C-alpha positions in Angstrom: -326.1 -55.5 -42.8 -325.6 -58.9 -44.4 -323.3 -61.5 -42.8 -320.8 -60.8 -45.5 -319.7 -57.8 -43.5 -319.3 -59.6 -40.2 -316.3 -59.0 -38.1 -315.0 -62.4 -39.0 -315.2 -61.6 -42.6 -313.5 -58.3 -42.2 -310.7 -59.9 -40.2 -310.2 -62.5 -42.9 -310.1 -59.9 -45.6 -307.5 -57.9 -43.7 -305.4 -60.9 -42.9 -305.5 -62.1 -46.5 -304.6 -58.7 -47.8 -301.7 -58.4 -45.3 -300.3 -61.7 -46.5 -300.8 -60.7 -50.1 -298.9 -57.5 -49.5 -296.1 -59.3 -47.7 -295.7 -61.7 -50.6 -295.8 -58.8 -53.0 -293.0 -57.0 -51.1 -290.8 -60.1 -51.0 -291.5 -61.6 -54.5 -292.1 -58.5 -56.6 -291.0 -55.2 -55.0 -287.7 -56.4 -53.6 -286.5 -57.9 -56.9 -287.7 -54.8 -58.8 -285.6 -52.6 -56.4 -282.6 -54.8 -57.0 -282.7 -54.9 -60.8 -284.4 -51.7 -61.9 -283.4 -48.1 -61.3 -284.8 -44.6 -62.0 -288.2 -44.1 -63.6 -288.5 -47.7 -64.7 -288.3 -48.9 -61.0 -290.7 -46.2 -59.8 -293.3 -46.8 -62.5 -293.2 -50.6 -61.8 -293.6 -50.1 -58.1 -296.4 -47.5 -58.6 -298.3 -49.9 -60.9 -298.1 -52.7 -58.5 -299.3 -50.5 -55.6 -302.2 -49.2 -57.6 -303.3 -52.6 -59.0 -303.2 -54.4 -55.6 -304.5 -51.8 -53.3 -307.2 -50.3 -55.5 -308.1 -53.7 -56.8 -308.5 -55.0 -53.3 -310.6 -52.1 -52.2 -312.9 -52.5 -55.3 -313.1 -56.3 -54.7 -314.0 -56.0 -51.0 -316.7 -53.4 -51.8 -318.0 -55.6 -54.6 -318.1 -58.7 -52.4 -319.7 -56.9 -49.4 -323.1 -57.2 -51.0 -324.1 -54.0 -49.1 -325.6 -51.4 -51.4 -325.2 -48.5 -49.0 -321.5 -49.3 -48.5 -320.9 -49.3 -52.2 -322.8 -46.0 -52.7 -320.8 -44.4 -49.8 -317.5 -45.3 -51.5 -318.6 -43.5 -54.6 -319.8 -40.4 -52.9 -316.7 -40.0 -50.7 -314.6 -39.0 -53.7 -316.4 -35.7 -53.8 -314.1 -32.7 -52.9 -315.0 -30.9 -49.6 -313.6 -27.4 -50.2 -315.5 -25.9 -47.3 -314.1 -28.3 -44.7 -312.2 -25.7 -42.6 -310.8 -28.3 -40.2 -309.0 -29.9 -43.0 -307.1 -26.8 -43.9 -306.2 -26.2 -40.2 -304.8 -29.8 -39.8 -303.0 -29.5 -43.1 -301.2 -26.3 -41.9 -300.4 -27.7 -38.5 -298.9 -30.9 -40.1 -296.7 -28.8 -42.3 -295.5 -26.5 -39.5 -294.9 -29.6 -37.2 -292.8 -31.4 -39.8 -290.8 -28.4 -41.0 -290.1 -27.5 -37.3 -288.9 -31.1 -36.6 -286.6 -31.1 -39.6 -285.3 -27.7 -38.8 -284.4 -28.6 -35.3 -282.9 -32.0 -36.3 -280.7 -30.6 -39.1 -280.3 -27.0 -37.9 -282.1 -25.8 -41.0 -283.9 -27.3 -44.0 -281.9 -29.4 -46.4 -283.1 -31.9 -49.0 -282.2 -35.5 -48.2 -279.3 -36.8 -50.3 -281.4 -40.0 -50.8 -284.3 -38.1 -52.4 -284.9 -38.5 -56.1 -287.5 -36.8 -58.4 -289.2 -40.2 -59.0 -290.4 -40.2 -55.4 -292.9 -37.5 -56.3 -295.0 -40.2 -58.0 -294.8 -42.8 -55.3 -295.0 -40.7 -52.2 -297.1 -37.7 -53.4 -299.6 -39.4 -55.6 -299.9 -43.2 -55.3 -299.6 -43.9 -51.6 -302.1 -41.3 -50.3 -304.9 -42.3 -52.8 -304.5 -46.1 -52.4 -304.1 -46.3 -48.7 -306.9 -43.8 -47.9 -309.3 -45.6 -50.2 -308.7 -49.0 -48.7 -308.5 -48.1 -45.0 -310.7 -45.1 -44.6 -312.9 -45.7 -47.6 -313.5 -49.4 -47.0 -312.4 -50.7 -43.6 -313.4 -47.7 -41.5 -316.7 -47.6 -43.4 -317.4 -51.2 -42.8 -316.4 -51.0 -39.1 -318.7 -48.1 -38.6 -321.6 -50.4 -39.3 -320.6 -52.4 -36.3 -319.1 -49.9 -33.9 -319.3 -46.3 -32.9 -316.7 -44.0 -34.4 -314.1 -44.2 -31.5 -313.6 -48.0 -31.5 -313.9 -48.3 -35.3 -311.2 -45.6 -35.7 -308.8 -47.3 -33.3 -309.2 -50.7 -34.9 -308.6 -49.3 -38.4 -305.7 -47.2 -37.2 -304.0 -50.3 -35.6 -304.7 -52.3 -38.7 -303.2 -49.5 -40.9 -300.1 -49.4 -38.8 -299.6 -53.2 -39.0 -300.0 -53.0 -42.8 -296.6 -51.3 -42.9 -294.9 -54.3 -41.3 -294.5 -56.2 -44.6 -292.5 -53.3 -46.0 -290.4 -53.1 -42.8 -289.6 -56.8 -43.0 -288.2 -56.5 -46.5 -286.2 -53.4 -46.0 -282.4 -53.8 -46.6 -280.6 -53.0 -44.3 -283.1 -54.0 -41.6 -284.5 -51.4 -39.3 -283.6 -51.2 -35.6 -286.2 -52.2 -32.9 -286.4 -48.5 -31.9 -287.2 -47.5 -35.5 -289.8 -50.2 -35.7 -291.6 -49.0 -32.6 -291.3 -45.3 -33.5 -292.6 -45.8 -37.0 -295.5 -48.0 -36.0 -296.7 -45.6 -33.3 -296.4 -42.7 -35.7 -298.4 -44.5 -38.4 -301.1 -45.5 -35.9 -301.5 -41.9 -34.8 -301.7 -40.8 -38.4 -304.3 -43.5 -39.0 -306.4 -42.0 -36.2 -306.0 -38.5 -37.7 -307.0 -39.7 -41.2 -310.0 -41.5 -39.7 -311.1 -38.4 -37.9 -310.8 -36.3 -41.0 -312.9 -38.8 -42.9 -315.5 -39.0 -40.3 -315.8 -35.2 -40.1 -315.7 -34.5 -43.8 -317.4 -37.6 -45.2 -314.7 -37.3 -48.0 -311.4 -39.1 -48.7 -309.7 -35.9 -50.0 -308.7 -34.2 -46.7 -307.0 -37.4 -45.6 -305.4 -38.0 -49.0 -304.0 -34.5 -49.2 -302.6 -34.5 -45.7 -301.3 -38.1 -46.2 -299.5 -37.0 -49.4 -298.1 -34.0 -47.7 -296.7 -36.0 -44.7 -295.1 -38.6 -47.0 -293.4 -36.2 -49.4 -292.1 -33.9 -46.7 -290.7 -36.8 -44.7 -289.1 -38.2 -47.9 -287.8 -34.8 -49.0 -286.2 -33.6 -45.7 -285.7 -36.6 -43.4 
């Protein structure tokens, strides 16, 4: 591997992207949420997420100067229909979330805060963009330095911390308990998505389960 994919470079890439996303949340997303509503708000937020996250992933791959990494990121978009573990995990996630919501609300009821526009942001955009950047790029790059276990833990912790910019700009602010609970949950999910990617060599199992988690939490929480 070339020096361009050194740990220092990966750290700088992540830190730079973290700061970029924090500024995006504060300077673009927050004003959009205040001044736009409905589909105009959702389309604007979706466009920003797609441009920044997919753009960053493409730029990191392009700058890596590692031909094998770039090739891997093209091949990992192939579907893996025969990956049985993906179906099993997908079913378990659905059962777990439905059970949690059923116990919490004594039945299933759609959240009064849910709006149809969320199907775009939480079911399509988030899963694709976040899986491509973190499992498609960062985990791939870390695997060239570490065995799977350490690489997966590092990317999962980085993935959890990437949610902090959003939490910092939420109004009203989240409680400390909510912060800790959310970050731990996201880190565990990051580990799961990393495992799915390692076993399947494809982004799609993680994308589908990521989408399913987000839309169910948004729909019923």
